[in-house]
All heavy atoms as TSV, in Angstrom:
chain	resi	resn	atom	element	x	y	z
A	1	MET	N	N	0.824	-1.174	0.000
A	1	MET	CA	C	0.000	0.000	0.000
A	1	MET	C	C	0.881	1.256	0.000
A	1	MET	O	O	0.596	2.204	-0.711
A	1	MET	CB	C	-0.916	-0.039	1.218
A	1	MET	CG	C	-1.813	1.136	1.322
A	1	MET	SD	S	-3.128	1.019	2.547
A	1	MET	CE	C	-2.269	0.551	3.993
A	2	LEU	N	N	1.918	1.265	0.836
A	2	LEU	CA	C	2.784	2.449	0.905
A	2	LEU	C	C	3.525	2.673	-0.403
A	2	LEU	O	O	3.763	3.816	-0.791
A	2	LEU	CB	C	3.771	2.307	2.061
A	2	LEU	CG	C	3.126	2.342	3.441
A	2	LEU	CD1	C	4.134	1.974	4.506
A	2	LEU	CD2	C	2.521	3.707	3.720
A	3	GLU	N	N	3.882	1.611	-1.066
A	3	GLU	CA	C	4.611	1.742	-2.327
A	3	GLU	C	C	3.735	2.278	-3.457
A	3	GLU	O	O	4.246	2.701	-4.477
A	3	GLU	CB	C	5.244	0.408	-2.690
A	3	GLU	CG	C	6.365	0.051	-1.707
A	3	GLU	CD	C	6.889	-1.350	-1.879
A	3	GLU	OE1	O	6.369	-2.103	-2.726
A	3	GLU	OE2	O	7.823	-1.693	-1.135
A	4	THR	N	N	2.411	2.288	-3.259
A	4	THR	CA	C	1.514	2.834	-4.279
A	4	THR	C	C	1.167	4.289	-4.026
A	4	THR	O	O	0.408	4.879	-4.778
A	4	THR	CB	C	0.217	2.013	-4.378
A	4	THR	OG1	O	-0.502	2.137	-3.150
A	4	THR	CG2	C	0.496	0.558	-4.688
A	5	GLY	N	N	1.719	4.860	-2.932
A	5	GLY	CA	C	1.519	6.274	-2.699
A	5	GLY	C	C	0.776	6.658	-1.438
A	5	GLY	O	O	0.643	7.849	-1.145
A	6	ALA	N	N	0.268	5.677	-0.694
A	6	ALA	CA	C	-0.408	6.014	0.560
A	6	ALA	C	C	0.594	6.669	1.510
A	6	ALA	O	O	1.764	6.307	1.538
A	6	ALA	CB	C	-0.997	4.759	1.200
A	7	ARG	N	N	0.128	7.636	2.276
A	7	ARG	CA	C	1.024	8.345	3.196
A	7	ARG	C	C	1.361	7.495	4.418
A	7	ARG	O	O	2.472	7.523	4.918
A	7	ARG	CB	C	0.371	9.646	3.626
A	7	ARG	CG	C	1.293	10.529	4.414
A	7	ARG	CD	C	0.731	11.906	4.555
A	7	ARG	NE	N	1.685	12.750	5.261
A	7	ARG	CZ	C	1.490	14.007	5.539
A	7	ARG	NH1	N	0.380	14.588	5.152
A	7	ARG	NH2	N	2.386	14.699	6.180
A	8	TRP	N	N	0.376	6.756	4.941
A	8	TRP	CA	C	0.568	5.889	6.090
A	8	TRP	C	C	-0.149	4.565	5.852
A	8	TRP	O	O	-1.068	4.490	5.044
A	8	TRP	CB	C	-0.023	6.488	7.367
A	8	TRP	CG	C	0.600	7.758	7.805
A	8	TRP	CD1	C	1.850	7.910	8.345
A	8	TRP	CD2	C	0.035	9.057	7.763
A	8	TRP	NE1	N	2.083	9.234	8.632
A	8	TRP	CE2	C	0.974	9.962	8.282
A	8	TRP	CE3	C	-1.191	9.563	7.330
A	8	TRP	CZ2	C	0.746	11.319	8.387
A	8	TRP	CZ3	C	-1.423	10.913	7.442
A	8	TRP	CH2	C	-0.464	11.773	7.967
A	9	ALA	N	N	0.247	3.568	6.602
A	9	ALA	CA	C	-0.451	2.283	6.608
A	9	ALA	C	C	-0.745	1.923	8.057
A	9	ALA	O	O	0.078	2.151	8.938
A	9	ALA	CB	C	0.399	1.195	5.969
A	10	VAL	N	N	-1.920	1.369	8.274
A	10	VAL	CA	C	-2.310	0.922	9.606
A	10	VAL	C	C	-2.123	-0.591	9.668
A	10	VAL	O	O	-2.610	-1.316	8.805
A	10	VAL	CB	C	-3.780	1.288	9.904
A	10	VAL	CG1	C	-4.207	0.734	11.255
A	10	VAL	CG2	C	-3.972	2.797	9.843
A	11	VAL	N	N	-1.393	-1.032	10.678
A	11	VAL	CA	C	-1.191	-2.460	10.907
A	11	VAL	C	C	-1.891	-2.802	12.206
A	11	VAL	O	O	-1.629	-2.182	13.233
A	11	VAL	CB	C	0.313	-2.802	10.992
A	11	VAL	CG1	C	0.504	-4.286	11.244
A	11	VAL	CG2	C	1.035	-2.376	9.728
A	12	GLY	N	N	-2.787	-3.772	12.164
A	12	GLY	CA	C	-3.571	-4.119	13.334
A	12	GLY	C	C	-3.110	-5.394	13.997
A	12	GLY	O	O	-1.973	-5.499	14.465
A	13	THR	N	N	-3.970	-6.380	14.024
A	13	THR	CA	C	-3.718	-7.626	14.739
A	13	THR	C	C	-2.387	-8.258	14.365
A	13	THR	O	O	-1.678	-8.774	15.224
A	13	THR	CB	C	-4.867	-8.619	14.487
A	13	THR	OG1	O	-6.085	-8.042	14.945
A	13	THR	CG2	C	-4.629	-9.927	15.223
A	14	ARG	N	N	-2.021	-8.183	13.110
A	14	ARG	CA	C	-0.771	-8.817	12.690
A	14	ARG	C	C	0.439	-8.219	13.413
A	14	ARG	O	O	1.442	-8.898	13.604
A	14	ARG	CB	C	-0.594	-8.710	11.177
A	14	ARG	CG	C	0.567	-9.551	10.706
A	14	ARG	CD	C	0.577	-9.751	9.222
A	14	ARG	NE	N	1.771	-10.502	8.854
A	14	ARG	CZ	C	2.218	-10.604	7.634
A	14	ARG	NH1	N	1.565	-10.024	6.643
A	14	ARG	NH2	N	3.304	-11.290	7.386
A	15	ALA	N	N	0.340	-6.974	13.842
A	15	ALA	CA	C	1.431	-6.356	14.603
A	15	ALA	C	C	1.703	-7.133	15.878
A	15	ALA	O	O	2.852	-7.269	16.294
A	15	ALA	CB	C	1.082	-4.906	14.933
A	16	ALA	N	N	0.660	-7.647	16.508
A	16	ALA	CA	C	0.826	-8.407	17.747
A	16	ALA	C	C	1.180	-9.861	17.482
A	16	ALA	O	O	1.900	-10.475	18.260
A	16	ALA	CB	C	-0.450	-8.337	18.572
A	17	LEU	N	N	0.691	-10.401	16.394
A	17	LEU	CA	C	0.878	-11.825	16.134
A	17	LEU	C	C	2.145	-12.159	15.361
A	17	LEU	O	O	2.577	-13.307	15.357
A	17	LEU	CB	C	-0.339	-12.372	15.371
A	17	LEU	CG	C	-1.675	-12.228	16.095
A	17	LEU	CD1	C	-2.797	-12.774	15.227
A	17	LEU	CD2	C	-1.639	-12.927	17.440
A	18	ASP	N	N	2.743	-11.170	14.710
A	18	ASP	CA	C	3.904	-11.437	13.861
A	18	ASP	C	C	4.973	-10.362	14.086
A	18	ASP	O	O	5.039	-9.362	13.368
A	18	ASP	CB	C	3.456	-11.462	12.399
A	18	ASP	CG	C	4.517	-11.957	11.433
A	18	ASP	OD1	O	5.708	-11.975	11.794
A	18	ASP	OD2	O	4.143	-12.314	10.296
A	19	ALA	N	N	5.797	-10.577	15.103
A	19	ALA	CA	C	6.819	-9.596	15.477
A	19	ALA	C	C	7.801	-9.339	14.336
A	19	ALA	O	O	8.236	-8.208	14.128
A	19	ALA	CB	C	7.567	-10.068	16.718
A	20	ALA	N	N	8.148	-10.363	13.589
A	20	ALA	CA	C	9.093	-10.197	12.482
A	20	ALA	C	C	8.504	-9.298	11.397
A	20	ALA	O	O	9.185	-8.417	10.868
A	20	ALA	CB	C	9.473	-11.557	11.903
A	21	PHE	N	N	7.235	-9.505	11.070
A	21	PHE	CA	C	6.570	-8.662	10.081
A	21	PHE	C	C	6.567	-7.207	10.530
A	21	PHE	O	O	6.894	-6.307	9.767
A	21	PHE	CB	C	5.130	-9.137	9.847
A	21	PHE	CG	C	4.294	-8.144	9.096
A	21	PHE	CD1	C	4.399	-8.031	7.719
A	21	PHE	CD2	C	3.411	-7.308	9.767
A	21	PHE	CE1	C	3.636	-7.098	7.022
A	21	PHE	CE2	C	2.652	-6.381	9.078
A	21	PHE	CZ	C	2.764	-6.278	7.701
A	22	LEU	N	N	6.197	-6.963	11.789
A	22	LEU	CA	C	6.136	-5.600	12.296
A	22	LEU	C	C	7.506	-4.930	12.221
A	22	LEU	O	O	7.625	-3.792	11.758
A	22	LEU	CB	C	5.611	-5.578	13.730
A	22	LEU	CG	C	5.512	-4.198	14.369
A	22	LEU	CD1	C	4.582	-3.287	13.566
A	22	LEU	CD2	C	5.062	-4.315	15.807
A	23	ALA	N	N	8.534	-5.624	12.642
A	23	ALA	CA	C	9.884	-5.053	12.589
A	23	ALA	C	C	10.285	-4.748	11.150
A	23	ALA	O	O	10.829	-3.678	10.859
A	23	ALA	CB	C	10.885	-6.010	13.233
A	24	ASP	N	N	9.999	-5.663	10.244
A	24	ASP	CA	C	10.370	-5.472	8.836
A	24	ASP	C	C	9.644	-4.288	8.207
A	24	ASP	O	O	10.250	-3.461	7.534
A	24	ASP	CB	C	10.082	-6.738	8.022
A	24	ASP	CG	C	11.033	-7.879	8.345
A	24	ASP	OD1	O	12.085	-7.633	8.975
A	24	ASP	OD2	O	10.694	-9.022	7.979
A	25	VAL	N	N	8.335	-4.196	8.419
A	25	VAL	CA	C	7.566	-3.123	7.788
A	25	VAL	C	C	7.945	-1.767	8.376
A	25	VAL	O	O	8.041	-0.773	7.649
A	25	VAL	CB	C	6.048	-3.398	7.843
A	25	VAL	CG1	C	5.471	-3.158	9.218
A	25	VAL	CG2	C	5.302	-2.565	6.828
A	26	CYS	N	N	8.203	-1.724	9.674
A	26	CYS	CA	C	8.601	-0.447	10.293
A	26	CYS	C	C	9.994	-0.024	9.848
A	26	CYS	O	O	10.263	1.159	9.676
A	26	CYS	CB	C	8.529	-0.553	11.813
A	26	CYS	SG	S	6.837	-0.608	12.424
A	27	ARG	N	N	10.873	-0.979	9.659
A	27	ARG	CA	C	12.225	-0.677	9.187
A	27	ARG	C	C	12.183	-0.209	7.724
A	27	ARG	O	O	12.892	0.716	7.339
A	27	ARG	CB	C	13.107	-1.915	9.326
A	27	ARG	CG	C	14.579	-1.623	9.266
A	27	ARG	CD	C	15.421	-2.848	9.609
A	27	ARG	NE	N	15.164	-3.284	10.984
A	27	ARG	CZ	C	14.608	-4.466	11.313
A	27	ARG	NH1	N	14.247	-5.330	10.392
A	27	ARG	NH2	N	14.406	-4.782	12.568
A	28	ALA	N	N	11.351	-0.835	6.924
A	28	ALA	CA	C	11.266	-0.494	5.506
A	28	ALA	C	C	10.557	0.840	5.270
A	28	ALA	O	O	10.826	1.514	4.274
A	28	ALA	CB	C	10.538	-1.602	4.742
A	29	HIS	N	N	9.660	1.213	6.176
A	29	HIS	CA	C	8.854	2.428	5.990
A	29	HIS	C	C	8.819	3.243	7.287
A	29	HIS	O	O	7.752	3.406	7.899
A	29	HIS	CB	C	7.434	2.057	5.558
A	29	HIS	CG	C	7.382	1.233	4.331
A	29	HIS	ND1	N	7.579	1.758	3.078
A	29	HIS	CD2	C	7.189	-0.108	4.156
A	29	HIS	CE1	C	7.486	0.789	2.191
A	29	HIS	NE2	N	7.263	-0.345	2.822
A	30	PRO	N	N	9.962	3.784	7.706
A	30	PRO	CA	C	9.983	4.534	8.965
A	30	PRO	C	C	9.031	5.729	8.931
A	30	PRO	O	O	8.882	6.389	7.906
A	30	PRO	CB	C	11.440	4.980	9.095
A	30	PRO	CG	C	12.045	4.819	7.748
A	30	PRO	CD	C	11.239	3.802	7.014
A	31	ASP	N	N	8.374	5.959	10.046
A	31	ASP	CA	C	7.449	7.089	10.225
A	31	ASP	C	C	6.222	7.027	9.326
A	31	ASP	O	O	5.550	8.036	9.131
A	31	ASP	CB	C	8.162	8.432	10.026
A	31	ASP	CG	C	9.317	8.622	10.989
A	31	ASP	OD1	O	9.172	8.213	12.155
A	31	ASP	OD2	O	10.348	9.159	10.582
A	32	ARG	N	N	5.915	5.852	8.785
A	32	ARG	CA	C	4.744	5.747	7.914
A	32	ARG	C	C	3.803	4.629	8.331
A	32	ARG	O	O	2.832	4.340	7.648
A	32	ARG	CB	C	5.196	5.545	6.463
A	32	ARG	CG	C	5.983	6.761	5.970
A	32	ARG	CD	C	6.443	6.624	4.558
A	32	ARG	NE	N	5.290	6.611	3.668
A	32	ARG	CZ	C	5.333	6.093	2.446
A	32	ARG	NH1	N	6.442	5.571	1.974
A	32	ARG	NH2	N	4.258	6.099	1.679
A	33	VAL	N	N	4.089	3.977	9.453
A	33	VAL	CA	C	3.279	2.855	9.922
A	33	VAL	C	C	2.578	3.245	11.220
A	33	VAL	O	O	3.203	3.738	12.151
A	33	VAL	CB	C	4.153	1.604	10.147
A	33	VAL	CG1	C	3.331	0.470	10.735
A	33	VAL	CG2	C	4.816	1.172	8.847
A	34	ILE	N	N	1.278	3.021	11.258
A	34	ILE	CA	C	0.481	3.249	12.456
A	34	ILE	C	C	0.098	1.883	13.000
A	34	ILE	O	O	-0.487	1.068	12.279
A	34	ILE	CB	C	-0.783	4.066	12.131
A	34	ILE	CG1	C	-0.395	5.443	11.592
A	34	ILE	CG2	C	-1.685	4.171	13.358
A	34	ILE	CD1	C	-1.553	6.200	10.979
A	35	VAL	N	N	0.460	1.618	14.246
A	35	VAL	CA	C	0.102	0.356	14.881
A	35	VAL	C	C	-1.202	0.579	15.639
A	35	VAL	O	O	-1.287	1.450	16.502
A	35	VAL	CB	C	1.205	-0.136	15.833
A	35	VAL	CG1	C	0.774	-1.410	16.548
A	35	VAL	CG2	C	2.501	-0.362	15.058
A	36	ALA	N	N	-2.219	-0.194	15.295
A	36	ALA	CA	C	-3.534	-0.065	15.929
A	36	ALA	C	C	-4.005	-1.453	16.342
A	36	ALA	O	O	-4.342	-2.275	15.498
A	36	ALA	CB	C	-4.523	0.561	14.953
A	37	VAL	N	N	-3.963	-1.712	17.633
A	37	VAL	CA	C	-4.412	-3.007	18.122
A	37	VAL	C	C	-5.509	-2.803	19.161
A	37	VAL	O	O	-5.545	-1.800	19.856
A	37	VAL	CB	C	-3.253	-3.829	18.730
A	37	VAL	CG1	C	-2.248	-4.215	17.657
A	37	VAL	CG2	C	-2.567	-3.091	19.856
A	38	ASP	N	N	-6.409	-3.760	19.239
A	38	ASP	CA	C	-7.456	-3.743	20.252
A	38	ASP	C	C	-6.857	-4.259	21.554
A	38	ASP	O	O	-5.967	-5.109	21.543
A	38	ASP	CB	C	-8.622	-4.638	19.831
A	38	ASP	CG	C	-9.299	-4.147	18.565
A	38	ASP	OD1	O	-9.408	-2.919	18.405
A	38	ASP	OD2	O	-9.714	-4.985	17.751
A	39	ALA	N	N	-7.356	-3.759	22.659
A	39	ALA	CA	C	-6.807	-4.176	23.943
A	39	ALA	C	C	-7.902	-4.556	24.916
A	39	ALA	O	O	-8.970	-3.951	24.949
A	39	ALA	CB	C	-5.971	-3.054	24.539
A	40	ARG	N	N	-7.611	-5.571	25.666
A	40	ARG	CA	C	-8.444	-5.943	26.812
A	40	ARG	C	C	-7.515	-5.816	28.012
A	40	ARG	O	O	-6.608	-6.622	28.176
A	40	ARG	CB	C	-8.971	-7.354	26.676
A	40	ARG	CG	C	-9.782	-7.767	27.906
A	40	ARG	CD	C	-10.488	-9.081	27.731
A	40	ARG	NE	N	-11.648	-8.852	26.861
A	40	ARG	CZ	C	-12.020	-9.677	25.896
A	40	ARG	NH1	N	-11.342	-10.768	25.658
A	40	ARG	NH2	N	-13.073	-9.405	25.161
A	41	GLY	N	N	-7.698	-4.738	28.757
A	41	GLY	CA	C	-6.739	-4.439	29.819
A	41	GLY	C	C	-5.405	-4.084	29.184
A	41	GLY	O	O	-5.354	-3.302	28.247
A	42	ALA	N	N	-4.346	-4.685	29.635
A	42	ALA	CA	C	-3.010	-4.403	29.102
A	42	ALA	C	C	-2.625	-5.324	27.951
A	42	ALA	O	O	-1.566	-5.169	27.366
A	42	ALA	CB	C	-1.977	-4.539	30.215
A	43	HIS	N	N	-3.496	-6.284	27.611
A	43	HIS	CA	C	-3.157	-7.271	26.589
A	43	HIS	C	C	-3.920	-7.045	25.287
A	43	HIS	O	O	-5.036	-6.531	25.287
A	43	HIS	CB	C	-3.435	-8.678	27.116
A	43	HIS	CG	C	-2.498	-9.063	28.211
A	43	HIS	ND1	N	-2.785	-8.817	29.521
A	43	HIS	CD2	C	-1.268	-9.625	28.179
A	43	HIS	CE1	C	-1.781	-9.235	30.265
A	43	HIS	NE2	N	-0.839	-9.718	29.473
A	44	VAL	N	N	-3.301	-7.462	24.201
A	44	VAL	CA	C	-3.894	-7.320	22.872
A	44	VAL	C	C	-5.028	-8.325	22.705
A	44	VAL	O	O	-4.852	-9.513	22.970
A	44	VAL	CB	C	-2.836	-7.527	21.769
A	44	VAL	CG1	C	-3.467	-7.479	20.391
A	44	VAL	CG2	C	-1.729	-6.481	21.889
A	45	ALA	N	N	-6.180	-7.834	22.276
A	45	ALA	CA	C	-7.333	-8.688	21.997
A	45	ALA	C	C	-7.323	-9.070	20.518
A	45	ALA	O	O	-7.021	-8.248	19.662
A	45	ALA	CB	C	-8.623	-7.955	22.345
A	46	VAL	N	N	-7.631	-10.326	20.242
A	46	VAL	CA	C	-7.637	-10.835	18.867
A	46	VAL	C	C	-8.892	-11.671	18.630
A	46	VAL	O	O	-9.650	-11.944	19.560
A	46	VAL	CB	C	-6.367	-11.682	18.572
A	46	VAL	CG1	C	-5.117	-10.829	18.629
A	46	VAL	CG2	C	-6.245	-12.855	19.519
A	47	LYS	N	N	-9.065	-12.076	17.388
A	47	LYS	CA	C	-10.178	-12.934	16.985
A	47	LYS	C	C	-11.517	-12.363	17.419
A	47	LYS	O	O	-12.317	-13.006	18.097
A	47	LYS	CB	C	-9.989	-14.355	17.502
A	47	LYS	CG	C	-8.750	-15.008	16.935
A	47	LYS	CD	C	-8.623	-16.447	17.344
A	47	LYS	CE	C	-7.367	-17.029	16.723
A	47	LYS	NZ	N	-7.173	-18.412	17.099
A	48	GLY	N	N	-11.736	-11.085	17.017
A	48	GLY	CA	C	-13.010	-10.443	17.324
A	48	GLY	C	C	-13.237	-10.261	18.807
A	48	GLY	O	O	-14.348	-10.398	19.290
A	49	TRP	N	N	-12.176	-9.963	19.514
A	49	TRP	CA	C	-12.211	-9.726	20.953
A	49	TRP	C	C	-12.535	-10.981	21.756
A	49	TRP	O	O	-12.829	-10.915	22.938
A	49	TRP	CB	C	-13.215	-8.623	21.315
A	49	TRP	CG	C	-12.783	-7.257	20.914
A	49	TRP	CD1	C	-12.789	-6.734	19.660
A	49	TRP	CD2	C	-12.268	-6.243	21.752
A	49	TRP	NE1	N	-12.318	-5.447	19.672
A	49	TRP	CE2	C	-11.995	-5.127	20.960
A	49	TRP	CE3	C	-12.022	-6.176	23.122
A	49	TRP	CZ2	C	-11.491	-3.943	21.465
A	49	TRP	CZ3	C	-11.521	-4.990	23.632
A	49	TRP	CH2	C	-11.262	-3.892	22.795
A	50	THR	N	N	-12.470	-12.166	21.155
A	50	THR	CA	C	-12.807	-13.387	21.877
A	50	THR	C	C	-11.618	-13.958	22.631
A	50	THR	O	O	-11.801	-14.812	23.507
A	50	THR	CB	C	-13.362	-14.466	20.930
A	50	THR	OG1	O	-12.351	-14.801	19.967
A	50	THR	CG2	C	-14.622	-13.997	20.231
A	51	GLU	N	N	-10.391	-13.520	22.298
A	51	GLU	CA	C	-9.189	-14.020	22.956
A	51	GLU	C	C	-8.200	-12.876	23.153
A	51	GLU	O	O	-8.292	-11.855	22.482
A	51	GLU	CB	C	-8.496	-15.084	22.086
A	51	GLU	CG	C	-9.308	-16.312	21.822
A	51	GLU	CD	C	-8.580	-17.293	20.915
A	51	GLU	OE1	O	-7.347	-17.195	20.757
A	51	GLU	OE2	O	-9.267	-18.159	20.355
A	52	THR	N	N	-7.262	-13.079	24.055
A	52	THR	CA	C	-6.127	-12.167	24.135
A	52	THR	C	C	-4.912	-12.933	23.658
A	52	THR	O	O	-4.827	-14.157	23.811
A	52	THR	CB	C	-5.900	-11.629	25.561
A	52	THR	OG1	O	-5.757	-12.723	26.458
A	52	THR	CG2	C	-7.042	-10.739	26.004
A	53	SER	N	N	-3.974	-12.205	23.067
A	53	SER	CA	C	-2.816	-12.856	22.462
A	53	SER	C	C	-1.728	-13.180	23.463
A	53	SER	O	O	-0.802	-13.900	23.150
A	53	SER	CB	C	-2.220	-11.953	21.375
A	53	SER	OG	O	-1.606	-10.828	21.977
A	54	GLY	N	N	-1.811	-12.633	24.659
A	54	GLY	CA	C	-0.715	-12.790	25.605
A	54	GLY	C	C	0.305	-11.674	25.468
A	54	GLY	O	O	1.141	-11.474	26.329
A	55	GLU	N	N	0.230	-10.930	24.366
A	55	GLU	CA	C	1.127	-9.799	24.142
A	55	GLU	C	C	0.584	-8.578	24.862
A	55	GLU	O	O	-0.612	-8.302	24.821
A	55	GLU	CB	C	1.224	-9.462	22.644
A	55	GLU	CG	C	1.968	-10.474	21.839
A	55	GLU	CD	C	3.468	-10.346	21.994
A	55	GLU	OE1	O	3.965	-9.304	22.483
A	55	GLU	OE2	O	4.153	-11.303	21.637
A	56	ARG	N	N	1.456	-7.836	25.502
A	56	ARG	CA	C	1.059	-6.589	26.139
A	56	ARG	C	C	1.065	-5.479	25.085
A	56	ARG	O	O	1.935	-5.445	24.226
A	56	ARG	CB	C	1.976	-6.263	27.295
A	56	ARG	CG	C	1.870	-7.326	28.414
A	56	ARG	CD	C	2.760	-7.044	29.578
A	56	ARG	NE	N	2.389	-5.842	30.285
A	56	ARG	CZ	C	1.455	-5.759	31.228
A	56	ARG	NH1	N	0.784	-6.829	31.570
A	56	ARG	NH2	N	1.195	-4.618	31.822
A	57	VAL	N	N	0.093	-4.608	25.143
A	57	VAL	CA	C	-0.048	-3.532	24.162
A	57	VAL	C	C	1.231	-2.705	24.068
A	57	VAL	O	O	1.721	-2.416	22.977
A	57	VAL	CB	C	-1.257	-2.637	24.509
A	57	VAL	CG1	C	-1.313	-1.421	23.618
A	57	VAL	CG2	C	-2.547	-3.438	24.415
A	58	GLY	N	N	1.803	-2.334	25.195
A	58	GLY	CA	C	3.025	-1.530	25.192
A	58	GLY	C	C	4.192	-2.227	24.531
A	58	GLY	O	O	5.002	-1.591	23.848
A	59	ASP	N	N	4.284	-3.542	24.684
A	59	ASP	CA	C	5.376	-4.292	24.057
A	59	ASP	C	C	5.255	-4.264	22.543
A	59	ASP	O	O	6.247	-4.134	21.832
A	59	ASP	CB	C	5.397	-5.736	24.552
A	59	ASP	CG	C	5.743	-5.841	26.026
A	59	ASP	OD1	O	6.376	-4.910	26.574
A	59	ASP	OD2	O	5.359	-6.855	26.634
A	60	VAL	N	N	4.032	-4.387	22.042
A	60	VAL	CA	C	3.821	-4.319	20.591
A	60	VAL	C	C	4.208	-2.931	20.082
A	60	VAL	O	O	4.907	-2.801	19.080
A	60	VAL	CB	C	2.355	-4.646	20.226
A	60	VAL	CG1	C	2.107	-4.430	18.739
A	60	VAL	CG2	C	2.023	-6.077	20.626
A	61	GLY	N	N	3.806	-1.904	20.782
A	61	GLY	CA	C	4.152	-0.540	20.385
A	61	GLY	C	C	5.651	-0.308	20.371
A	61	GLY	O	O	6.183	0.305	19.448
A	62	ARG	N	N	6.341	-0.814	21.388
A	62	ARG	CA	C	7.795	-0.629	21.432
A	62	ARG	C	C	8.496	-1.326	20.279
A	62	ARG	O	O	9.514	-0.851	19.785
A	62	ARG	CB	C	8.343	-1.117	22.775
A	62	ARG	CG	C	8.167	-0.094	23.882
A	62	ARG	CD	C	8.837	-0.528	25.164
A	62	ARG	NE	N	8.088	-1.539	25.875
A	62	ARG	CZ	C	6.988	-1.307	26.587
A	62	ARG	NH1	N	6.497	-0.082	26.664
A	62	ARG	NH2	N	6.369	-2.276	27.223
A	63	ARG	N	N	7.962	-2.449	19.818
A	63	ARG	CA	C	8.580	-3.150	18.680
A	63	ARG	C	C	8.510	-2.312	17.395
A	63	ARG	O	O	9.268	-2.548	16.473
A	63	ARG	CB	C	7.911	-4.500	18.465
A	63	ARG	CG	C	8.347	-5.534	19.458
A	63	ARG	CD	C	8.080	-6.930	18.964
A	63	ARG	NE	N	6.693	-7.174	18.614
A	63	ARG	CZ	C	5.818	-7.764	19.400
A	63	ARG	NH1	N	6.140	-8.166	20.595
A	63	ARG	NH2	N	4.594	-7.957	18.986
A	64	ALA	N	N	7.581	-1.379	17.343
A	64	ALA	CA	C	7.427	-0.545	16.148
A	64	ALA	C	C	8.340	0.665	16.176
A	64	ALA	O	O	8.445	1.384	15.189
A	64	ALA	CB	C	5.977	-0.101	16.010
A	65	MET	N	N	9.007	0.886	17.283
A	65	MET	CA	C	9.856	2.085	17.412
A	65	MET	C	C	11.159	1.924	16.638
A	65	MET	O	O	11.641	0.808	16.441
A	65	MET	CB	C	10.156	2.332	18.886
A	65	MET	CG	C	8.916	2.704	19.677
A	65	MET	SD	S	9.205	2.823	21.444
A	65	MET	CE	C	10.343	4.180	21.502
A	66	PRO	N	N	11.729	3.038	16.188
A	66	PRO	CA	C	13.010	2.977	15.466
A	66	PRO	C	C	14.058	2.243	16.295
A	66	PRO	O	O	14.157	2.420	17.508
A	66	PRO	CB	C	13.409	4.451	15.303
A	66	PRO	CG	C	12.123	5.200	15.400
A	66	PRO	CD	C	11.260	4.411	16.358
A	67	GLY	N	N	14.797	1.392	15.631
A	67	GLY	CA	C	15.851	0.647	16.292
A	67	GLY	C	C	15.364	-0.561	17.063
A	67	GLY	O	O	16.146	-1.245	17.714
A	68	ALA	N	N	14.053	-0.861	16.975
A	68	ALA	CA	C	13.526	-2.013	17.702
A	68	ALA	C	C	14.126	-3.296	17.159
A	68	ALA	O	O	14.367	-3.425	15.960
A	68	ALA	CB	C	11.993	-2.049	17.571
A	69	ARG	N	N	14.344	-4.217	18.052
A	69	ARG	CA	C	14.919	-5.496	17.658
A	69	ARG	C	C	13.809	-6.482	17.375
A	69	ARG	O	O	12.752	-6.450	17.989
A	69	ARG	CB	C	15.805	-6.027	18.779
A	69	ARG	CG	C	16.930	-5.061	19.075
A	69	ARG	CD	C	17.711	-5.504	20.251
A	69	ARG	NE	N	18.634	-6.526	19.778
A	69	ARG	CZ	C	19.301	-7.323	20.600
A	69	ARG	NH1	N	19.134	-7.238	21.883
A	69	ARG	NH2	N	20.123	-8.224	20.110
A	70	ARG	N	N	14.065	-7.365	16.448
A	70	ARG	CA	C	13.101	-8.400	16.097
A	70	ARG	C	C	12.993	-9.395	17.246
A	70	ARG	O	O	13.987	-9.833	17.796
A	70	ARG	CB	C	13.574	-9.125	14.832
A	70	ARG	CG	C	12.545	-10.087	14.290
A	70	ARG	CD	C	13.049	-10.736	13.057
A	70	ARG	NE	N	12.992	-9.776	11.964
A	70	ARG	CZ	C	13.362	-10.054	10.747
A	70	ARG	NH1	N	13.847	-11.222	10.440
A	70	ARG	NH2	N	13.279	-9.153	9.812
A	71	ALA	N	N	11.757	-9.727	17.623
A	71	ALA	CA	C	11.545	-10.684	18.723
A	71	ALA	C	C	11.636	-12.105	18.232
A	71	ALA	O	O	11.538	-12.402	17.086
A	71	ALA	CB	C	10.200	-10.440	19.372
């Protein structure tokens, strides 16, 4: 999407479920990725809010920051 001219891209559930993908997309497109995940308390909610992933919302956000290491 970004390569076709969009200014930003929103990454949702996959940001929490695929740390390698999140690191790669943020590295390839710095300052153009918005991480948007649903939360139940401090944990990421997935599958239509029926489960939590075990990932903490803040941890997912930190993985998107510049210089973040792949988990």
